[in-house]
C-alpha positions as CSV (number, residue, x, y, z in Angstrom):
1,X,0.1,-0.1,-0.1
2,X,2.9,2.1,0.4
3,X,3.9,2.3,-3.0
4,X,-0.1,3.2,-3.8
5,X,0.7,6.3,-1.4
6,X,4.1,7.2,-3.1
7,X,2.2,8.3,-6.5
8,X,1.1,11.6,-7.9
9,X,-2.5,10.6,-7.7
10,X,-2.5,9.8,-4.0
11,X,-0.2,12.6,-3.1
12,X,-2.9,15.0,-4.5
13,X,-5.1,14.3,-1.9
14,X,-2.9,16.4,0.4
15,X,-4.0,19.4,-1.3
16,X,-8.0,18.8,-0.7
17,X,-9.3,20.2,2.6
18,X,-11.2,17.5,4.5
19,X,-14.0,19.7,5.6
20,X,-13.6,22.2,2.5
21,X,-15.0,25.7,3.8
22,X,-14.9,24.6,7.2
23,X,-11.4,25.8,7.6
24,X,-12.6,29.2,7.2
25,X,-14.2,28.9,10.4
26,X,-12.1,26.4,12.5
27,X,-8.5,27.4,12.2
28,X,-8.0,24.0,13.4
29,X,-9.7,22.1,10.6
30,X,-6.5,22.2,8.3
31,X,-6.8,18.5,7.8
32,X,-6.9,16.8,4.3
33,X,-8.2,13.8,2.6
34,X,-4.5,12.6,2.4
35,X,-4.5,11.5,6.2
36,X,-8.2,10.6,6.3
37,X,-7.6,8.0,3.3
38,X,-4.8,6.3,5.3
39,X,-6.7,6.3,8.6
40,X,-9.7,4.6,6.7
41,X,-7.3,1.9,5.2
42,X,-6.1,0.9,8.3
43,X,-9.4,0.8,10.0
44,X,-10.8,-1.3,7.0
45,X,-7.9,-4.0,7.7
46,X,-8.4,-3.8,11.4
47,X,-12.2,-4.7,11.1
48,X,-11.5,-7.3,8.4
49,X,-8.7,-8.9,10.7
50,X,-10.9,-8.8,13.6
51,X,-14.0,-10.8,11.8
52,X,-11.4,-13.3,10.8
53,X,-9.8,-13.8,14.4
54,X,-13.6,-14.1,16.0
55,X,-14.9,-16.0,13.1
56,X,-12.5,-18.3,11.3
57,X,-15.5,-20.1,9.4
58,X,-15.9,-17.2,7.3
59,X,-12.6,-17.6,5.1
60,X,-11.4,-14.4,5.1
61,X,-8.2,-14.5,3.1
62,X,-5.3,-12.2,3.1
63,X,-6.3,-11.4,-0.4
64,X,-9.6,-10.2,0.9
65,X,-8.1,-8.1,3.7
66,X,-5.7,-6.6,1.4
67,X,-8.4,-5.6,-1.2
68,X,-10.6,-4.0,1.7
69,X,-7.2,-2.0,2.7
70,X,-6.6,-0.9,-0.8
71,X,-10.3,0.5,-1.4
72,X,-10.1,2.1,2.1
73,X,-7.0,3.9,0.8
74,X,-8.6,4.9,-2.5
75,X,-12.2,5.6,-1.7
76,X,-11.5,9.2,-2.0
77,X,-9.4,9.6,-4.8
78,X,-12.2,11.3,-7.1
79,X,-12.6,14.3,-4.7
80,X,-12.5,17.7,-6.2
81,X,-11.5,21.0,-4.9
82,X,-12.8,21.6,-1.3
83,X,-14.2,18.3,-1.3
84,X,-18.0,18.0,-1.2
85,X,-18.2,21.7,-2.5
86,X,-17.2,20.4,-5.5
87,X,-19.7,17.3,-6.0
88,X,-22.5,18.5,-4.3
89,X,-22.5,22.3,-4.9
90,X,-20.6,23.1,-8.1
91,X,-21.1,20.3,-10.1
92,X,-24.9,20.1,-9.9
93,X,-25.1,23.8,-10.9
94,X,-22.2,23.5,-13.6
95,X,-23.5,20.2,-15.0
96,X,-27.1,20.5,-13.9
97,X,-28.4,17.1,-16.2
98,X,-25.5,15.2,-15.6
99,X,-25.4,12.6,-12.6
100,X,-22.0,12.7,-11.1
101,X,-20.6,11.7,-7.9
102,X,-17.0,11.7,-6.9
103,X,-17.2,8.0,-6.2
104,X,-17.2,7.4,-10.0
105,X,-14.3,9.8,-10.2
106,X,-12.6,7.6,-7.3
107,X,-13.0,4.6,-9.4
108,X,-11.8,6.2,-12.5
109,X,-8.7,7.8,-10.7
110,X,-7.9,4.4,-9.3
111,X,-7.7,2.8,-12.8
112,X,-5.5,5.6,-13.7
113,X,-3.0,5.4,-11.0
114,X,-2.5,1.6,-11.9
115,X,-2.0,2.5,-15.6
116,X,0.3,5.1,-14.8
117,X,2.4,3.4,-12.1
118,X,2.8,-0.1,-13.4
119,X,6.6,0.1,-12.9
120,X,6.3,1.2,-9.4
121,X,3.5,-1.0,-8.0
122,X,5.5,-4.2,-7.7
123,X,4.5,-5.1,-4.5
124,X,0.9,-5.1,-5.7
125,X,1.8,-7.3,-8.6
126,X,3.7,-9.7,-6.2
127,X,0.6,-10.2,-3.9
128,X,-1.2,-12.1,-7.0
129,X,-4.3,-9.9,-7.3
130,X,-6.2,-11.0,-10.3
131,X,-8.7,-9.3,-12.4
132,X,-11.9,-10.3,-10.0
133,X,-9.8,-8.7,-7.2
134,X,-9.4,-5.5,-9.0
135,X,-13.2,-5.3,-9.8
136,X,-13.8,-5.9,-6.1
137,X,-11.6,-3.3,-5.2
138,X,-13.9,-0.9,-7.4
139,X,-17.1,-2.1,-6.2
140,X,-15.7,-1.4,-2.5
141,X,-14.9,2.1,-3.8
142,X,-18.2,2.7,-5.2
143,X,-20.4,1.0,-2.8
144,X,-22.3,-0.9,-5.5
145,X,-22.1,-2.9,-8.3
146,X,-19.9,-1.6,-11.4
147,X,-22.8,-2.5,-13.5
148,X,-26.4,-3.5,-12.5
149,X,-27.2,-6.2,-15.2
150,X,-28.8,-9.0,-12.6
151,X,-32.1,-9.0,-11.7
152,X,-33.0,-8.1,-7.8
153,X,-33.0,-11.7,-6.7
154,X,-29.4,-12.4,-8.1
155,X,-26.3,-11.5,-6.5
156,X,-25.1,-8.4,-8.3
157,X,-21.6,-8.1,-7.7
158,X,-18.7,-9.8,-9.4
159,X,-15.5,-9.2,-7.3
160,X,-17.0,-11.8,-4.5
161,X,-19.4,-14.2,-4.2
162,X,-22.5,-13.8,-2.2
163,X,-20.9,-15.8,0.7
164,X,-18.7,-13.0,1.3
165,X,-21.5,-10.2,1.0
166,X,-20.5,-8.7,4.5
167,X,-16.9,-7.5,3.0
168,X,-19.0,-5.0,1.2
169,X,-20.2,-3.3,4.3
170,X,-16.8,-2.5,5.7
171,X,-15.4,0.7,3.7
172,X,-19.0,1.8,2.3
173,X,-21.8,0.5,3.9
174,X,-25.1,1.1,2.0
175,X,-27.3,-1.0,4.5
176,X,-27.1,1.1,7.1
177,X,-24.3,3.8,6.6
178,X,-22.1,2.2,9.7
179,X,-18.7,1.9,8.1
180,X,-15.1,2.6,8.8
181,X,-15.3,5.8,6.4
182,X,-17.5,7.2,9.4
183,X,-15.3,5.8,12.2
184,X,-12.4,7.8,11.0
185,X,-13.7,10.9,9.8
186,X,-15.7,11.3,13.3
187,X,-12.3,10.7,15.3
188,X,-10.2,13.0,13.0
189,X,-12.9,16.1,12.7
190,X,-14.1,16.0,16.1
191,X,-10.1,16.1,17.2
192,X,-9.3,19.0,14.8
193,X,-12.7,20.9,15.5
194,X,-11.9,20.1,19.4
195,X,-15.0,18.4,20.0
196,X,-15.6,15.4,22.0
197,X,-16.2,12.0,20.0
198,X,-18.6,9.8,22.3
199,X,-18.5,6.8,19.9
200,X,-16.1,3.9,20.4
201,X,-15.1,2.2,17.1
202,X,-12.6,-0.4,19.0
203,X,-15.7,-1.7,21.1
204,X,-17.9,-1.8,18.0
205,X,-15.2,-3.8,16.1
206,X,-15.4,-6.2,19.6
207,X,-18.9,-6.8,19.5
208,X,-19.6,-7.4,15.9
209,X,-20.3,-10.8,14.1
210,X,-21.2,-11.7,10.7
211,X,-24.7,-13.3,10.8
212,X,-27.1,-14.6,8.2
213,X,-30.0,-12.2,8.0
214,X,-33.2,-12.9,5.9
215,X,-34.7,-9.8,3.9
216,X,-37.2,-10.0,1.1
217,X,-37.1,-13.5,1.1
218,X,-33.2,-13.5,0.4
219,X,-30.6,-14.5,3.2
220,X,-27.2,-12.9,3.1
221,X,-24.4,-12.4,5.7
222,X,-24.4,-9.1,7.2
223,X,-22.4,-7.5,10.0
224,X,-24.3,-7.2,13.0
225,X,-23.9,-5.8,16.6
226,X,-25.0,-6.9,19.9
227,X,-28.1,-5.6,21.5
228,X,-26.3,-4.2,24.3
229,X,-24.3,-2.1,21.5
230,X,-27.3,0.1,20.6
231,X,-26.3,3.0,22.9
232,X,-22.9,3.0,21.4
233,X,-24.3,3.1,17.9
234,X,-26.7,5.9,19.0
235,X,-23.5,7.9,20.0
236,X,-22.5,7.2,16.5
237,X,-25.0,9.0,15.1
238,X,-25.5,11.7,18.0
239,X,-21.6,12.7,17.0
240,X,-22.8,12.9,13.2
241,X,-25.6,15.0,14.2
242,X,-23.4,17.2,16.4
243,X,-20.7,17.6,13.5
244,X,-23.4,18.7,11.0
245,X,-24.9,21.3,13.4
246,X,-21.5,22.5,14.6
247,X,-19.3,22.5,11.7
248,X,-20.5,21.1,8.5
249,X,-23.6,23.0,8.3
250,X,-22.5,26.0,10.3
251,X,-23.9,29.2,8.9
252,X,-20.6,30.7,8.2
253,X,-19.1,27.6,6.8
254,X,-21.9,27.5,4.2
255,X,-22.0,31.1,3.5
256,X,-18.1,30.7,2.6
257,X,-18.8,27.5,0.6
258,X,-21.7,29.3,-1.3
259,X,-19.2,32.0,-2.0
260,X,-16.3,29.7,-3.2
261,X,-18.9,27.6,-5.4
262,X,-20.0,31.0,-7.1
263,X,-16.4,31.9,-7.6
264,X,-15.8,28.9,-9.3
265,X,-18.8,29.0,-11.3
266,X,-17.7,32.4,-12.7
267,X,-14.8,31.1,-13.5
268,X,-15.5,27.7,-14.7
269,X,-15.1,28.4,-18.5
270,X,-12.0,30.6,-17.9
271,X,-9.8,28.0,-16.4
272,X,-8.3,25.0,-18.7
273,X,-6.7,22.1,-17.9
274,X,-4.7,20.1,-20.3
275,X,-5.6,16.3,-20.7
276,X,-4.7,13.7,-23.0
277,X,-3.5,14.4,-26.5
278,X,-3.3,18.0,-25.7
279,X,-6.9,18.6,-25.2
280,X,-7.9,21.0,-22.8
281,X,-11.0,21.1,-20.3
282,X,-12.8,23.4,-18.0
283,X,-13.1,23.2,-14.2
284,X,-16.7,21.1,-14.9
285,X,-15.5,19.1,-17.9
286,X,-12.0,18.1,-16.2
287,X,-13.7,14.8,-14.8
288,X,-14.0,13.4,-18.3
289,X,-10.1,12.8,-18.2
290,X,-8.2,11.9,-15.1
291,X,-5.0,13.7,-16.6
292,X,-6.8,16.7,-16.2
293,X,-8.6,16.1,-13.2
294,X,-5.6,15.2,-11.3
295,X,-4.7,18.9,-11.6
296,X,-7.8,20.0,-9.6
297,X,-7.2,20.9,-6.0
298,X,-7.8,23.5,-3.3
299,X,-5.1,25.6,-5.0
300,X,-7.4,26.1,-8.1
301,X,-8.8,29.4,-6.2
302,X,-5.3,30.6,-6.3
303,X,-5.2,30.8,-10.1
304,X,-8.3,33.2,-10.1
305,X,-6.7,36.0,-8.2
306,X,-3.7,35.7,-10.3
307,X,-5.3,36.2,-13.6
308,X,-5.8,39.6,-15.0
309,X,-8.6,38.9,-17.3
310,X,-11.7,41.0,-17.1
311,X,-13.8,37.9,-17.7
312,X,-12.6,36.6,-14.2
313,X,-13.3,40.0,-12.4
314,X,-16.6,38.8,-10.9
315,X,-14.8,35.5,-9.5
316,X,-11.7,37.7,-8.2
317,X,-14.3,40.0,-6.5
318,X,-15.9,37.1,-4.5
319,X,-12.7,35.7,-3.4
320,X,-11.6,38.9,-2.3
321,X,-14.9,39.5,-0.1
322,X,-14.1,36.3,1.5
323,X,-10.4,37.3,2.3
324,X,-11.8,40.6,3.9
325,X,-14.7,38.6,5.5
326,X,-17.4,40.4,3.7
327,X,-19.8,37.6,3.5
328,X,-23.0,37.3,2.0
329,X,-25.8,38.3,4.7
330,X,-28.1,35.5,6.3
331,X,-31.4,36.9,5.7
332,X,-33.2,34.1,7.3
333,X,-33.6,30.5,8.5
334,X,-36.3,28.1,9.1
335,X,-36.8,24.8,10.6
336,X,-38.8,22.2,8.7
337,X,-41.3,20.7,11.1
338,X,-42.8,18.2,8.6
339,X,-41.5,16.3,5.7
340,X,-42.4,17.1,1.8
341,X,-40.3,16.2,-0.9
342,X,-41.3,19.0,-3.0
343,X,-41.0,22.3,-1.3
344,X,-40.3,25.5,-3.5
345,X,-39.8,29.2,-2.6
346,X,-40.4,31.4,-5.9
347,X,-40.0,35.0,-5.9
348,X,-38.9,37.6,-8.5
349,X,-35.9,38.7,-6.3
350,X,-35.2,35.5,-4.4
351,X,-35.2,33.0,-7.1
352,X,-36.1,29.5,-6.5
353,X,-35.0,27.1,-3.5
354,X,-35.6,23.4,-3.6
355,X,-35.6,21.4,-0.6
356,X,-34.8,17.6,-0.7
357,X,-35.6,15.7,2.4
358,X,-35.1,12.3,4.0
359,X,-37.2,9.8,5.6
360,X,-37.1,9.1,9.2
361,X,-36.7,5.5,10.6
362,X,-38.6,5.0,13.7
363,X,-36.6,3.2,16.3
364,X,-37.5,-0.6,17.8
365,X,-36.6,-2.8,20.5
366,X,-34.3,-0.1,22.4
367,X,-35.0,2.3,25.5
368,X,-37.4,5.1,25.2
369,X,-35.0,7.2,26.5
370,X,-33.1,7.2,23.3
371,X,-34.3,9.5,20.6
372,X,-36.2,8.3,17.6
373,X,-34.6,10.4,14.8
374,X,-31.5,12.3,14.3
375,X,-32.7,13.8,10.8
376,X,-33.4,17.5,10.6
377,X,-33.6,20.0,7.7
378,X,-33.0,23.5,8.0
379,X,-33.4,26.1,5.2
380,X,-31.2,29.0,5.0
381,X,-31.5,32.2,2.8
382,X,-28.3,34.1,1.7
383,X,-28.3,37.8,0.3
384,X,-25.5,38.3,-2.0
385,X,-25.5,41.8,-3.0
386,X,-22.6,43.7,-1.8
387,X,-24.5,47.0,-1.3
388,X,-27.7,46.4,0.8
389,X,-30.8,47.8,-0.7
390,X,-32.8,47.8,2.5
391,X,-36.2,48.1,0.5
392,X,-35.6,45.0,-1.4
393,X,-33.8,43.0,1.4
394,X,-37.0,44.0,3.6
395,X,-39.1,42.4,1.0
396,X,-37.2,39.5,0.6
397,X,-37.1,39.0,4.3
398,X,-41.1,39.5,4.5
399,X,-41.6,37.0,1.7
400,X,-39.3,34.1,3.1
401,X,-41.3,34.7,6.6
402,X,-44.7,34.3,4.8
403,X,-43.4,31.2,2.9
404,X,-42.4,29.6,6.0
405,X,-45.8,30.3,8.0
406,X,-47.5,29.0,4.5
407,X,-45.6,25.8,5.0
408,X,-45.6,25.4,8.6
409,X,-41.9,25.9,9.2
410,X,-40.6,27.4,12.4
411,X,-38.2,30.6,11.9
412,X,-35.2,30.2,14.1
413,X,-33.1,33.2,12.7
414,X,-33.9,36.5,10.9
415,X,-32.0,39.2,10.0
416,X,-33.7,41.7,12.3
417,X,-32.6,39.9,15.2
418,X,-29.0,41.3,14.6
419,X,-30.4,44.8,15.0
420,X,-29.7,46.3,18.4
421,X,-32.9,48.5,18.1
422,X,-35.1,45.2,17.9
423,X,-34.1,44.5,21.5
424,X,-35.0,46.9,24.5
425,X,-34.8,44.5,27.3
426,X,-33.3,40.7,27.5
427,X,-34.4,38.8,30.2
428,X,-32.5,35.8,31.7
429,X,-34.6,33.4,33.2
430,X,-32.4,30.9,35.2
431,X,-33.5,27.4,36.2
432,X,-33.7,28.2,39.8
433,X,-36.2,31.2,39.0
434,X,-33.7,34.2,39.1
435,X,-34.3,36.8,36.7
436,X,-31.5,39.4,35.3
437,X,-32.5,42.4,33.1
438,X,-30.0,44.0,30.8
439,X,-30.9,46.9,28.9
440,X,-29.1,47.9,25.6
């Protein structure tokens, strides 16, 4: 695996921040995809070895473990600049009609890595990996079959037979989302953000076993936890919820990421990357050629201020606003109280906001003290204009308030809250019944 690490394709991850725009809010969040990928590889191998030690009858081979480790190492090779900002915010707007995800690029980059470094990957060659093993690694990275040609009743994967179905739940678990990728970034992100991580992944490894589970008349082997581990698993999702609230979805983090996304969109057709056969690609098209895509890192934003082109002026101005902390204004924020998959806010000034929502899974057979849901949606509206037109801003704010009221949403923030004149007296009520008065 060290030989894979020592390639330009993997070293590129040193220059992609794990938390994207989070570094502009949390100075400690300076970690990159590079160290995260190494951590996932370690934990993937550790879980596979633990399962083999506890259940020798599973026939987990050294080759199985190596494939799982390589998949963990290479699962994020396809991330673009600023991680999820690129694939979740920039690409959907730059390539509106294309279905693209960073896992697809990770598989392509892995193939490109193997092609470009054949002479250097001697240990991988000596390990005896065959074609089906490489297919297995790609399936683990993708988290799903490479091509869905089978019917639902058939085993869709080609890398490993159905009796080793549980191996597909280690790196990217599509069954319940519990995988070593989350274990690493929870621990790593909490460490760099100064938050406490209550989930103990080492305990999870100790109390997991592979068991045959029947679902839809199909019985397959899955990684299962002891019933007494329900509390530890709740800590996993509680930690995830806390990280999203305090860091990933922090209002300033998202503000900065929206601004970076806008700058990249403005510069999209102006920045060129050379690919194969001297062909050049734009920022959004570079995904079609790994030789061009390997050049995409967070440093792409450094090329924008260096350009004196008039076409890049808007992008330069947005990045300069970030540096000066002249960020977009948060107009309002609302909490969605019910679940509806087709929410729209239309206004001549605001534009359109579409909300995608998730289903709730109700808990079963666990303590009533534990929460039933860790899913919540918040809608935020930002004002992009630098020079505030208070009439327009008030109009937008009122329209947002009315829209929230019509949809039954709870407004938890509005811009007026920041104005000192809107507060005459603040009352502090302490649990014991004491009251303090503060006049502004």
